NUFI-219232 format. One line per field, with one value per residue (C-alpha): residue number from 0; y, z, x. Coordinates in steps of 0.05 Angstrom, whole numbers, plus 5000, padded with zeros to 4 digits. Example, Ala and Ser with C-alpha at 12.3 -4.5 7.8 and 13.67 -1.06 7.14 Angstrom:
2
pos	c(0 / 1) $
y	c(4910 / 4979) $
z	c(5156 / 5143) $
x	c(5246 / 5273) $
//
This chain:
482
pos	c(0 / 1 / 2 / 3 / 4 / 5 / 6 / 7 / 8 / 9 / 10 / 11 / 12 / 13 / 14 / 15 / 16 / 17 / 18 / 19 / 20 / 21 / 22 / 23 / 24 / 25 / 26 / 27 / 28 / 29 / 30 / 31 / 32 / 33 / 34 / 35 / 36 / 37 / 38 / 39 / 40 / 41 / 42 / 43 / 44 / 45 / 46 / 47 / 48 / 49 / 50 / 51 / 52 / 53 / 54 / 55 / 56 / 57 / 58 / 59 / 60 / 61 / 62 / 63 / 64 / 65 / 66 / 67 / 68 / 69 / 70 / 71 / 72 / 73 / 74 / 75 / 76 / 77 / 78 / 79 / 80 / 81 / 82 / 83 / 84 / 85 / 86 / 87 / 88 / 89 / 90 / 91 / 92 / 93 / 94 / 95 / 96 / 97 / 98 / 99 / 100 / 101 / 102 / 103 / 104 / 105 / 106 / 107 / 108 / 109 / 110 / 111 / 112 / 113 / 114 / 115 / 116 / 117 / 118 / 119 / 120 / 121 / 122 / 123 / 124 / 125 / 126 / 127 / 128 / 129 / 130 / 131 / 132 / 133 / 134 / 135 / 136 / 137 / 138 / 139 / 140 / 141 / 142 / 143 / 144 / 145 / 146 / 147 / 148 / 149 / 150 / 151 / 152 / 153 / 154 / 155 / 156 / 157 / 158 / 159 / 160 / 161 / 162 / 163 / 164 / 165 / 166 / 167 / 168 / 169 / 170 / 171 / 172 / 173 / 174 / 175 / 176 / 177 / 178 / 179 / 180 / 181 / 182 / 183 / 184 / 185 / 186 / 187 / 188 / 189 / 190 / 191 / 192 / 193 / 194 / 195 / 196 / 197 / 198 / 199 / 200 / 201 / 202 / 203 / 204 / 205 / 206 / 207 / 208 / 209 / 210 / 211 / 212 / 213 / 214 / 215 / 216 / 217 / 218 / 219 / 220 / 221 / 222 / 223 / 224 / 225 / 226 / 227 / 228 / 229 / 230 / 231 / 232 / 233 / 234 / 235 / 236 / 237 / 238 / 239 / 240 / 241 / 242 / 243 / 244 / 245 / 246 / 247 / 248 / 249 / 250 / 251 / 252 / 253 / 254 / 255 / 256 / 257 / 258 / 259 / 260 / 261 / 262 / 263 / 264 / 265 / 266 / 267 / 268 / 269 / 270 / 271 / 272 / 273 / 274 / 275 / 276 / 277 / 278 / 279 / 280 / 281 / 282 / 283 / 284 / 285 / 286 / 287 / 288 / 289 / 290 / 291 / 292 / 293 / 294 / 295 / 296 / 297 / 298 / 299 / 300 / 301 / 302 / 303 / 304 / 305 / 306 / 307 / 308 / 309 / 310 / 311 / 312 / 313 / 314 / 315 / 316 / 317 / 318 / 319 / 320 / 321 / 322 / 323 / 324 / 325 / 326 / 327 / 328 / 329 / 330 / 331 / 332 / 333 / 334 / 335 / 336 / 337 / 338 / 339 / 340 / 341 / 342 / 343 / 344 / 345 / 346 / 347 / 348 / 349 / 350 / 351 / 352 / 353 / 354 / 355 / 356 / 357 / 358 / 359 / 360 / 361 / 362 / 363 / 364 / 365 / 366 / 367 / 368 / 369 / 370 / 371 / 372 / 373 / 374 / 375 / 376 / 377 / 378 / 379 / 380 / 381 / 382 / 383 / 384 / 385 / 386 / 387 / 388 / 389 / 390 / 391 / 392 / 393 / 394 / 395 / 396 / 397 / 398 / 399 / 400 / 401 / 402 / 403 / 404 / 405 / 406 / 407 / 408 / 409 / 410 / 411 / 412 / 413 / 414 / 415 / 416 / 417 / 418 / 419 / 420 / 421 / 422 / 423 / 424 / 425 / 426 / 427 / 428 / 429 / 430 / 431 / 432 / 433 / 434 / 435 / 436 / 437 / 438 / 439 / 440 / 441 / 442 / 443 / 444 / 445 / 446 / 447 / 448 / 449 / 450 / 451 / 452 / 453 / 454 / 455 / 456 / 457 / 458 / 459 / 460 / 461 / 462 / 463 / 464 / 465 / 466 / 467 / 468 / 469 / 470 / 471 / 472 / 473 / 474 / 475 / 476 / 477 / 478 / 479 / 480 / 481) $
y	c(4732 / 4773 / 4721 / 4748 / 4790 / 4818 / 4816 / 4813 / 4833 / 4805 / 4731 / 4733 / 4693 / 4749 / 4756 / 4680 / 4672 / 4729 / 4700 / 4631 / 4665 / 4702 / 4638 / 4602 / 4655 / 4645 / 4701 / 4688 / 4718 / 4733 / 4727 / 4766 / 4774 / 4814 / 4750 / 4710 / 4643 / 4654 / 4656 / 4587 / 4557 / 4583 / 4556 / 4489 / 4482 / 4523 / 4543 / 4476 / 4453 / 4523 / 4575 / 4621 / 4645 / 4670 / 4728 / 4733 / 4810 / 4869 / 4874 / 4801 / 4812 / 4874 / 4836 / 4782 / 4826 / 4843 / 4917 / 4960 / 4928 / 4918 / 4911 / 4899 / 4904 / 4871 / 4898 / 4933 / 5002 / 5063 / 5067 / 4996 / 5020 / 5082 / 5042 / 4992 / 5050 / 5085 / 5020 / 5006 / 5075 / 5071 / 5001 / 5022 / 5063 / 5115 / 5079 / 5024 / 5012 / 5006 / 4980 / 4984 / 4931 / 4942 / 4981 / 5048 / 5115 / 5148 / 5212 / 5170 / 5142 / 5212 / 5236 / 5173 / 5181 / 5253 / 5240 / 5180 / 5216 / 5271 / 5214 / 5181 / 5122 / 5103 / 5090 / 5051 / 5048 / 4990 / 4966 / 4889 / 4860 / 4790 / 4762 / 4701 / 4665 / 4724 / 4734 / 4661 / 4653 / 4723 / 4787 / 4854 / 4902 / 4977 / 5007 / 5082 / 5127 / 5144 / 5125 / 5114 / 5049 / 5019 / 4992 / 4954 / 4922 / 4916 / 4846 / 4818 / 4854 / 4838 / 4764 / 4750 / 4789 / 4758 / 4751 / 4765 / 4750 / 4748 / 4818 / 4828 / 4860 / 4908 / 4971 / 5035 / 5078 / 5146 / 5189 / 5192 / 5162 / 5146 / 5070 / 5070 / 5120 / 5073 / 5015 / 5056 / 5071 / 4997 / 4978 / 5031 / 5003 / 4935 / 4961 / 4986 / 4921 / 4881 / 4925 / 4924 / 4848 / 4848 / 4893 / 4845 / 4786 / 4824 / 4838 / 4765 / 4739 / 4788 / 4808 / 4745 / 4696 / 4657 / 4599 / 4595 / 4545 / 4584 / 4648 / 4613 / 4589 / 4660 / 4688 / 4630 / 4648 / 4722 / 4704 / 4684 / 4754 / 4824 / 4813 / 4758 / 4774 / 4743 / 4773 / 4747 / 4677 / 4672 / 4697 / 4637 / 4592 / 4624 / 4618 / 4543 / 4527 / 4480 / 4467 / 4398 / 4399 / 4398 / 4467 / 4530 / 4571 / 4642 / 4653 / 4636 / 4691 / 4754 / 4813 / 4863 / 4879 / 4896 / 4946 / 4961 / 5034 / 5037 / 5048 / 5103 / 5135 / 5136 / 5170 / 5221 / 5236 / 5247 / 5298 / 5331 / 5339 / 5356 / 5294 / 5260 / 5189 / 5175 / 5101 / 5084 / 5131 / 5097 / 5028 / 5050 / 5078 / 5014 / 4976 / 5028 / 5019 / 4943 / 4950 / 4980 / 4910 / 4919 / 4982 / 4951 / 4893 / 4944 / 4986 / 4925 / 4915 / 4986 / 5018 / 4997 / 4994 / 4994 / 4946 / 4906 / 4841 / 4786 / 4802 / 4789 / 4805 / 4762 / 4736 / 4717 / 4786 / 4822 / 4779 / 4803 / 4874 / 4864 / 4840 / 4901 / 4947 / 4916 / 4924 / 4997 / 5014 / 4980 / 5025 / 5085 / 5063 / 5055 / 5121 / 5155 / 5122 / 5146 / 5216 / 5213 / 5190 / 5249 / 5298 / 5270 / 5271 / 5345 / 5359 / 5325 / 5329 / 5254 / 5226 / 5168 / 5118 / 5104 / 5048 / 5017 / 5019 / 4982 / 4929 / 4921 / 4902 / 4852 / 4795 / 4776 / 4827 / 4823 / 4868 / 4830 / 4823 / 4821 / 4889 / 4922 / 4908 / 4952 / 5009 / 5001 / 5002 / 5068 / 5103 / 5074 / 5107 / 5171 / 5183 / 5248 / 5219 / 5260 / 5209 / 5136 / 5151 / 5194 / 5137 / 5107 / 5036 / 5057 / 5106 / 5047 / 5002 / 5055 / 5065 / 4989 / 4983 / 5042 / 5020 / 4958 / 4998 / 5045 / 4987 / 4954 / 5018 / 5036 / 4966 / 4960 / 5026 / 5003 / 4938 / 4976 / 4945 / 4986 / 4998 / 5054 / 5039 / 5023 / 5088 / 5134 / 5106 / 5124 / 5192 / 5207 / 5185 / 5230 / 5287 / 5281 / 5280 / 5344 / 5408 / 5447 / 5427 / 5465 / 5488 / 5558 / 5561 / 5542 / 5597 / 5647 / 5622 / 5630 / 5701 / 5716 / 5696 / 5706 / 5752 / 5696 / 5721 / 5682 / 5680 / 5692 / 5643 / 5700 / 5723 / 5662 / 5682 / 5748 / 5744 / 5789 / 5801 / 5821 / 5859 / 5808 / 5842 / 5914 / 5928 / 5887 / 5917 / 5917 / 5893 / 5819 / 5772 / 5747 / 5690 / 5622 / 5553 / 5519) $
z	c(4214 / 4273 / 4326 / 4396 / 4440 / 4479 / 4483 / 4547 / 4550 / 4609 / 4625 / 4697 / 4743 / 4749 / 4672 / 4660 / 4712 / 4686 / 4615 / 4638 / 4677 / 4614 / 4574 / 4625 / 4614 / 4538 / 4515 / 4465 / 4490 / 4452 / 4498 / 4486 / 4526 / 4508 / 4519 / 4465 / 4492 / 4551 / 4502 / 4474 / 4544 / 4566 / 4504 / 4511 / 4586 / 4626 / 4563 / 4528 / 4502 / 4508 / 4457 / 4479 / 4419 / 4422 / 4386 / 4365 / 4362 / 4379 / 4304 / 4303 / 4368 / 4341 / 4275 / 4315 / 4351 / 4337 / 4333 / 4373 / 4394 / 4468 / 4496 / 4569 / 4601 / 4666 / 4668 / 4720 / 4736 / 4711 / 4649 / 4622 / 4616 / 4576 / 4532 / 4512 / 4500 / 4454 / 4415 / 4412 / 4389 / 4316 / 4310 / 4338 / 4309 / 4339 / 4386 / 4405 / 4479 / 4520 / 4591 / 4645 / 4700 / 4739 / 4804 / 4769 / 4806 / 4793 / 4766 / 4712 / 4692 / 4689 / 4643 / 4598 / 4593 / 4570 / 4522 / 4488 / 4485 / 4444 / 4392 / 4394 / 4435 / 4497 / 4560 / 4622 / 4686 / 4727 / 4797 / 4800 / 4870 / 4897 / 4882 / 4839 / 4864 / 4852 / 4782 / 4767 / 4797 / 4807 / 4825 / 4848 / 4788 / 4794 / 4724 / 4711 / 4655 / 4589 / 4603 / 4527 / 4537 / 4590 / 4544 / 4505 / 4566 / 4615 / 4595 / 4600 / 4666 / 4701 / 4678 / 4705 / 4771 / 4838 / 4848 / 4915 / 4919 / 4844 / 4838 / 4804 / 4846 / 4791 / 4765 / 4731 / 4782 / 4749 / 4701 / 4687 / 4746 / 4790 / 4782 / 4805 / 4860 / 4888 / 4883 / 4918 / 4977 / 4977 / 4985 / 5040 / 5079 / 5068 / 5103 / 5159 / 5167 / 5168 / 5220 / 5265 / 5264 / 5281 / 5341 / 5364 / 5358 / 5396 / 5454 / 5455 / 5455 / 5502 / 5551 / 5554 / 5539 / 5490 / 5452 / 5375 / 5369 / 5422 / 5382 / 5317 / 5350 / 5373 / 5302 / 5275 / 5326 / 5308 / 5236 / 5255 / 5281 / 5252 / 5235 / 5183 / 5130 / 5085 / 5128 / 5194 / 5161 / 5135 / 5201 / 5234 / 5181 / 5190 / 5267 / 5266 / 5207 / 5225 / 5181 / 5163 / 5231 / 5266 / 5295 / 5284 / 5227 / 5246 / 5304 / 5258 / 5206 / 5210 / 5236 / 5179 / 5135 / 5063 / 5020 / 4948 / 4957 / 4949 / 5024 / 5022 / 4962 / 5001 / 5061 / 5014 / 4979 / 5048 / 5065 / 4997 / 5006 / 5081 / 5099 / 5167 / 5143 / 5204 / 5210 / 5142 / 5155 / 5220 / 5186 / 5134 / 5188 / 5228 / 5170 / 5165 / 5240 / 5231 / 5179 / 5231 / 5258 / 5276 / 5313 / 5350 / 5372 / 5401 / 5432 / 5463 / 5505 / 5528 / 5531 / 5588 / 5586 / 5642 / 5701 / 5706 / 5737 / 5693 / 5672 / 5730 / 5698 / 5664 / 5603 / 5565 / 5578 / 5555 / 5492 / 5476 / 5489 / 5438 / 5388 / 5397 / 5395 / 5329 / 5301 / 5324 / 5295 / 5230 / 5225 / 5235 / 5180 / 5128 / 5152 / 5138 / 5070 / 5049 / 5071 / 5024 / 4968 / 4980 / 4979 / 4915 / 4881 / 4898 / 4876 / 4808 / 4793 / 4798 / 4810 / 4855 / 4876 / 4949 / 4963 / 4896 / 4916 / 4980 / 4939 / 4892 / 4952 / 4982 / 4943 / 4905 / 4938 / 4999 / 5044 / 5026 / 5087 / 5107 / 5140 / 5071 / 5062 / 5122 / 5088 / 5025 / 5068 / 5102 / 5035 / 5011 / 5071 / 5060 / 4992 / 5017 / 5083 / 5105 / 5149 / 5164 / 5238 / 5231 / 5203 / 5254 / 5251 / 5259 / 5314 / 5354 / 5338 / 5364 / 5426 / 5438 / 5428 / 5460 / 5532 / 5509 / 5460 / 5516 / 5562 / 5510 / 5493 / 5566 / 5585 / 5525 / 5542 / 5613 / 5588 / 5537 / 5475 / 5411 / 5382 / 5331 / 5294 / 5354 / 5388 / 5327 / 5312 / 5381 / 5378 / 5312 / 5343 / 5404 / 5360 / 5312 / 5368 / 5402 / 5384 / 5408 / 5396 / 5423 / 5351 / 5374 / 5411 / 5349 / 5311 / 5365 / 5366 / 5290 / 5294 / 5351 / 5315 / 5243 / 5241 / 5203 / 5231 / 5261 / 5258 / 5319 / 5336 / 5333 / 5264 / 5221 / 5154 / 5180 / 5191 / 5244 / 5273 / 5343 / 5365 / 5421 / 5449 / 5444 / 5405 / 5343 / 5280 / 5263 / 5193 / 5182 / 5132 / 5074 / 5099 / 5080 / 5113 / 5140) $
x	c(4951 / 4923 / 4914 / 4925 / 4878 / 4937 / 5012 / 5052 / 5125 / 5167 / 5170 / 5192 / 5146 / 5092 / 5090 / 5085 / 5032 / 4990 / 4995 / 4972 / 4914 / 4892 / 4897 / 4853 / 4800 / 4798 / 4844 / 4899 / 4963 / 5028 / 5087 / 5151 / 5216 / 5277 / 5317 / 5282 / 5306 / 5258 / 5200 / 5221 / 5229 / 5161 / 5125 / 5161 / 5144 / 5092 / 5054 / 5057 / 4989 / 4958 / 4936 / 4993 / 5036 / 5106 / 5142 / 5214 / 5216 / 5172 / 5154 / 5135 / 5093 / 5056 / 5040 / 5005 / 4956 / 4883 / 4866 / 4865 / 4931 / 4937 / 5009 / 5022 / 5090 / 5112 / 5184 / 5226 / 5199 / 5238 / 5281 / 5262 / 5190 / 5210 / 5256 / 5202 / 5152 / 5204 / 5213 / 5137 / 5114 / 5136 / 5102 / 5034 / 4977 / 4929 / 4881 / 4929 / 4941 / 5003 / 4994 / 5048 / 5034 / 5098 / 5108 / 5119 / 5122 / 5054 / 5086 / 5121 / 5053 / 5022 / 5080 / 5075 / 5001 / 5007 / 5065 / 5029 / 4963 / 4995 / 5014 / 4946 / 4967 / 4927 / 4967 / 4945 / 4985 / 4959 / 4974 / 4979 / 4979 / 4976 / 5046 / 5059 / 4997 / 4953 / 4978 / 4964 / 4895 / 4868 / 4904 / 4877 / 4882 / 4882 / 4881 / 4885 / 4908 / 4873 / 4800 / 4789 / 4828 / 4783 / 4728 / 4782 / 4815 / 4757 / 4736 / 4806 / 4822 / 4758 / 4759 / 4828 / 4820 / 4806 / 4729 / 4697 / 4621 / 4620 / 4650 / 4717 / 4773 / 4785 / 4753 / 4775 / 4811 / 4819 / 4860 / 4935 / 4976 / 4917 / 4924 / 4995 / 4980 / 4929 / 4977 / 5031 / 4983 / 4965 / 5037 / 5045 / 4987 / 5019 / 5082 / 5039 / 5000 / 5063 / 5096 / 5034 / 5032 / 5108 / 5095 / 5041 / 5088 / 5142 / 5094 / 5071 / 5142 / 5176 / 5121 / 5076 / 5133 / 5093 / 5123 / 5122 / 5064 / 5025 / 5033 / 5014 / 4949 / 4934 / 4942 / 4900 / 4845 / 4852 / 4840 / 4769 / 4755 / 4753 / 4827 / 4810 / 4863 / 4918 / 4975 / 4946 / 4937 / 5008 / 5036 / 5006 / 5035 / 5105 / 5103 / 5088 / 5136 / 5195 / 5255 / 5285 / 5321 / 5253 / 5264 / 5224 / 5252 / 5230 / 5279 / 5337 / 5320 / 5362 / 5320 / 5339 / 5278 / 5287 / 5244 / 5234 / 5212 / 5137 / 5126 / 5177 / 5142 / 5077 / 5110 / 5143 / 5076 / 5044 / 5098 / 5091 / 5015 / 5019 / 4977 / 4993 / 5003 / 5045 / 5035 / 5063 / 5121 / 5139 / 5132 / 5184 / 5230 / 5223 / 5252 / 5308 / 5323 / 5323 / 5379 / 5425 / 5439 / 5513 / 5499 / 5441 / 5485 / 5535 / 5479 / 5446 / 5508 / 5514 / 5444 / 5398 / 5323 / 5272 / 5280 / 5216 / 5192 / 5160 / 5088 / 5041 / 4975 / 4922 / 4958 / 4893 / 4864 / 4927 / 4930 / 4860 / 4885 / 4939 / 4887 / 4845 / 4905 / 4925 / 4854 / 4848 / 4916 / 4898 / 4837 / 4880 / 4927 / 4872 / 4839 / 4905 / 4912 / 4844 / 4859 / 4919 / 4873 / 4826 / 4882 / 4913 / 4845 / 4838 / 4908 / 4904 / 4829 / 4820 / 4750 / 4768 / 4716 / 4738 / 4688 / 4709 / 4783 / 4766 / 4731 / 4789 / 4832 / 4784 / 4813 / 4876 / 4923 / 4969 / 4926 / 4862 / 4817 / 4744 / 4755 / 4756 / 4682 / 4668 / 4705 / 4662 / 4599 / 4624 / 4632 / 4566 / 4533 / 4570 / 4607 / 4636 / 4660 / 4719 / 4754 / 4737 / 4740 / 4676 / 4635 / 4585 / 4613 / 4686 / 4671 / 4642 / 4700 / 4750 / 4709 / 4708 / 4784 / 4815 / 4820 / 4858 / 4898 / 4921 / 4937 / 4981 / 5019 / 5032 / 5051 / 5098 / 5131 / 5141 / 5173 / 5216 / 5185 / 5191 / 5121 / 5128 / 5063 / 5019 / 5042 / 5037 / 4969 / 4944 / 4979 / 4941 / 4875 / 4885 / 4909 / 4850 / 4798 / 4826 / 4791 / 4849 / 4922 / 4984 / 5000 / 4979 / 5045 / 5083 / 5049 / 5068 / 5140 / 5142 / 5115 / 5163 / 5227 / 5208 / 5148 / 5110 / 5042 / 4984 / 4908 / 4864 / 4808 / 4759 / 4782 / 4803 / 4833 / 4861 / 4937 / 4966 / 5035 / 5055 / 5117 / 5132 / 5193 / 5176 / 5237 / 5221 / 5186 / 5114 / 5127 / 5111 / 5143 / 5099 / 5054 / 5077 / 5076 / 5138) $
//
């Protein structure tokens, strides 16, 4: 009997919670896991009393699905996804749909989409963000792939997604690997947001000498401003949290940050496309530096920093400067992320809805914030906006923040506080607003040592070579970019 609206493979916590979410919204779900005992445990416990059905094998699972069959996977990215696709292919028919909801690399999704399309099967690669809680009560969903699949999954996806102002945090992103590309950039921005918050925390602690509860209150207050977001909210909770011994837990946690790779993928993509997504790159490298704990312990005893007296300024004013520096840097991070979207869309022929992407992130996901509504408004005003910094609203915000931002960066440098993301964000802003950069000297150097040619301001598009030494040749190398 064909009972289920959709099947879900993978019963780790995300998979289980997504199934329960679908069940809450009236969809019948068939649950399957490679270790079949997990299916039995799930049905006997979390899924007890629901309409959720279980499957003992992939064949059993497919037999319980309505047509077109919709099969979603929440399994480890990489080979496991390809293995399941290989096993599913013979069991499915033309028009059936395979959905990968894991953190897959976007090129893998593009490849799978093309391979399955040739066999008549529709593939969807969907970003799923929001962690366990999001999966259970409303995630941000970023589906892309074969657009013919969207009408058949739209109702399920938009029903279970987070809702903000009665709008689902889910819409069709674009072709092939677009869904997973958007999720990758989301995760990269998440790296940046987290590092920016850490830098603000470091400045509060080591320059202003603030206590844990004092910092928690500051973040709580900031969450009532333009910085209103999930990450600011949980930072306040973390700072005030005390363990069973009655002492604050945070100072006892080892300062070596882990990573699963999506931030690194974003930075690599930026390098591949030649896009200056500097803040996310620095956030990734900050985690790499944190992992050198043993070396840092040795270095801390041998390398000296600046000699400085305790902070003598107005503490409340400097705290407000830190808030504005964090906000300005956050704007830069998102501006860079959307430059990367625009370049990828051009590269792959994707028609990305930039305002729609911002709306998908307004609820359910880790970077959810009120701020994202402002990005949507910017693209509503100007759908072809080249850079968020050129929107009227964001121009004013940067103007309002930049004095504070510069004071924080200069004070932090004088006190020897590492601020990789605050400083790279300010450097990007200053570089972007300069009509003339010193890259003309780089071009002259390249032409001098390698005859790589250059363009004159008066004749753009015409490449020329100069015999700089008088004894070099007049023949240039072929023009290429290095």
